[in-house]
N, C-alpha and C positions, 0 to 999 in steps of 0.2 A: 622847652624840649624841641629838638630839631625834628622836622617832618621827615619820616622815612621816605627814601626814594621810591618812585613808582616802579613796579615790576611789569613785565609784559602782560600778565593777567589783568592788570588794572586798565588796560587800553581796549576799548571796544573794537578798534581797528585790527586787533589780533584775529578776531572772528572773520573780519573782512578779508584778511590775508588767506585764511583757510578756505573761504569761498572762492577766492581767486585761484587757489591751487586746484580746487575741484573743476573750475571752469577750464583751466589749462589742460587738465587730464581728460575731461569728458568731451569738451567742445573743440579744443584745439589739438587733441590727441598728442600731447607732449609726453615725453618719456618720464618715468618716475624720477630719474636723476635730475632732469631739467626742472620738474615741478618742485622737488626738494630744494634745489639751488635758488629758484625764484622766490619761493615762500620764505626761505631763510633771509634773503635780501629784504623782503617786505618786513619781516620781523625786526631786522636790524634798523631799518628806517624808522619804524614805529618806536622802538626803544630809544633811538637817538633823539627823535622829536619830543619824546616825553621829558627828557632832560633839557633839550634845547629850548623848547617852548614853555616848560614848567607846567604842563597840564596834561590831562588824559587825552589821548589821541583817538579821535573818531572820524567818521566820514566828513563831517563839517570842517574839522580842523585841516584835514588833508586837502580840502578844496581851497584853503587859503594859502597854501605853500607858494613861495616865490623863488626866484633864482638864488637869492641869498641863502635860503634854507637848504636847497639842494647842493650848493657849493660848500656849505658848512658840513653837510653830511659826507660828501666826497673827501673833503679835507680831513675829516676825522678818520675815515676809512683808510686814507693813504698815509696817515700819520701813525699814531700809536694804536690804531684800531679801535673798534667800538665793541663794548660788551665782551672783552676778552679775545676778540678775533684778531688775527695777525694783520699787520699792515699789508696793503696791496700795492701793486705797481700800476702803471698807466693802462696796460691792456685789461687787467682785471677791473680797474676802476671804470673803464668804458663799458664793460659788460654789466657791471653793477648798475651803472646809470641807465642802461637799456632796460634792465629788469624793473628799476624804479619807475621809469616812464610807463611801462606796461601796467604796473600795479596802480598808479595814479589814474591812468586812463580807465581802468576797470572800476575804480572808486567813483568815477563820474565827474571829476573836477577837471579844470584846465591844467594841462601839463606845461610847467614852465620850460621855456626853450633855453636849455643850458648846453653849451658846446662841450663835447666829450674831450678828455685829455688827448693830446697828440701822442701817437705811437711812432717812434723812430723806425724808419725803413731799414731793415737789416739785410743780411745776405738772403737772397731769394730761397725760400724753403717751403715745403708743403705745410698746410695747416694741420694741427693735431686733430685726432678723432673728435675730441670734445668741441673744438672750434668749428669743425665741419658741420656737426649736428646743430650747434648754436646758430651758425649762419643760416642753415636751412630753416630752422624754427623761427628765427628773427624775421626772415623774409615773409614767412607765412603769417606771423603775428602782425605784420604791417598792413595787412588787408582786412577790412571789415566785412568783406563778402566771403562767406564760408566756402563756397566752391572754388574761388580764386585762391584762398589761403591753402586749401587742400591741394590744388593744382601745383602751386609753387613748391610746397613741401615735397610732393611726389617727384617733380622734375629734378630738384636739387639732390634728393636722396638717390635718384638714378645716377646722377653724375658721380657722387661719392661712393655709393654702395654698390654700383655696378660698373663704374668706370666709363660711362658713356660720354661722348662729346655732346655739347649742348645741341648741336644740329641734329644729332642722332636721336636725342631724347624727344625733341619737339616733332620729329618726323614719324614717331611711332603712331600706328593706327589702332583702331579698335580690334584689329585681328589678333592682338596679343591676349585678348580676353576670351574666355576665362583664363586666369593666370595659372601656370603650373610652377615648376621649380626653376624653369629657365624661360628666356624670351629670345626670339631671333631678331637681331639688329642689323640694319643695312648701313654700312659705313662708307668710307671714301671709295670712289671708283666702283660703286654698287656692290662692294664685297660684303657678303653676309657672314655673321658669326653668331654663335650661341653663347649667351651670357647667363650665368646663374643668378637667381633672384634671392636675396636675403629676405627672411620673413617680414622684417620691418619695412623694407622697400615695397614688397608686394602689398602689405597692409595699407601703405600710403596711396598706392595706385588705386586699390579697390575703394578706398574712402573717397578719393576724387571721383571715380567713375559713378559712385552712388549719389554724389552731390551735383555733378555738372548738369546744368539745365539744357545742354545741347545733346542731340541724339548721338549715341555711340554706335558706329557701324564699322564693319570690317575695312571698308575702303576710305573712310574719312579720318582726318587727324584725330587722335585721341585727346590731345591737349589743345584747348581752344583759347583764343583771346577773349577779352571782355565782350566783344560784339559778335562772337561766334566764329570768326575766321581762324585760320591756323595760328597757333601761338608763335610769335616772333622770337628768335634767339636774343634780339636786342632788348626785349622786355625783360627777359631773364637776367641779362647782363646789367641792366639799369637797376633792377631790384637788388641784385647782389651788391652793387656799388653803394646803395643806400644802407644796406645792412652792415657792410664792412666799416662804414663810417660810424654807425651807431655802436658797433662792437669794438672799435679801435683797432681793427685789423689793417694790414698794409695794403698798398695799392696793387700788389701782386695777387691779392686774394680775389680771383675771378672765377667764373664758372669752370674755366679750363683748369684752374688750380685744384678744384675738387677731384677731377679725373686724375690729375697729377698726384694728388694725395692718396687716392685709391691705389695707384700703381706703386708708389713709394712705400706705403704701409704694408702692402702684400709682400713686396720684395724684402723689406726689413724683417718680416716674419718668416723668411725662408722660402718664399715662393720660387719655383723654377722659372728661369728667364724665358724659356720657350713657351711655357704655359701662360705666362704673363703676356707674352707677345700675342698669343692667340686671343686672350681676353680683351686686349686693347685694340686688336685689329690692325697691328702694324705689319707692313710688308716685309720689313727686315729686322733682324735682332738688334742691329746697331741703333735703330730708331728707338727701340725699347730702352736701351741702355742710356741714351742721351735724354730721353723723355723723363725717366725716373730720377735723373740727377743723383744717382747713388755715388757715394764716395768711392774712390779707387780702392781703398783697403777692403771694403765690403765686396766689391766686384771680384777682387783677387781671391777672397775666401770662397765665393761661389765658383769661380773658375777651378780652384784647387779641388773642391769637392766634386765637381761635375766632370772635369776633363780626365780621361783615362791615362794621359801621359803627363799630367801636371806634376 
């Protein structure tokens, strides 16, 4: 009689995946959507390994994984799919690999160094909301120091969630605390503007402020480097460069692209160009139009709806 195939419940690593999910939610402050996606990836890996290795998967088995095992898993995901899941493309495979690395690191074993699939560079475009959040969270996950992870998440959420330039974000001082519904930002040519704060962005800033080992004062930089000095924009850019490689995102995915995405997504949802200009701190409306790279057809729709003689 043939041995029945192992189910997910037969693998001790299923409970480890659940513990990882709690760690992401509680200690890393990841969103429910991200936690569900990451835990689902862990379960897919465990189910695949049960068939691939022909044994129950536990922490000890996870510690023995090598490059060939991970390549086999990715090949299965990019082919017919595993466990009924649909096949995935290069970008999704890269994100899947990033989640697998996080799970294996949590399990305590060595993480095999497998290069992610190459993602073709296409027409420059803003990242999707899911990609923007994934990028911010991946940068945070790359740090083992809790306050630095919280710092990186807060800075990148400010770029995407509030449309700040990276220089504006790192120039914020402790004067913005305690947070309200808006913050005052100083932009180019010392021009100030008021920017609304989404609850998630505010929560990320407050989490960082509670963890930072450096004193928070009105006249000192809010975001600090590892040695206590002002956080450099280059550190943010370097961190994003590493995350986009792990996630399979294009070279155009930079900190500035998060601000670009903020503007494009708002405009795509019907935001008024003048209001968007104020949020971005642009001196002229033409700068806003060029910056958001909106297609001509959509701009014409906005024009027809807004201009009294259109």
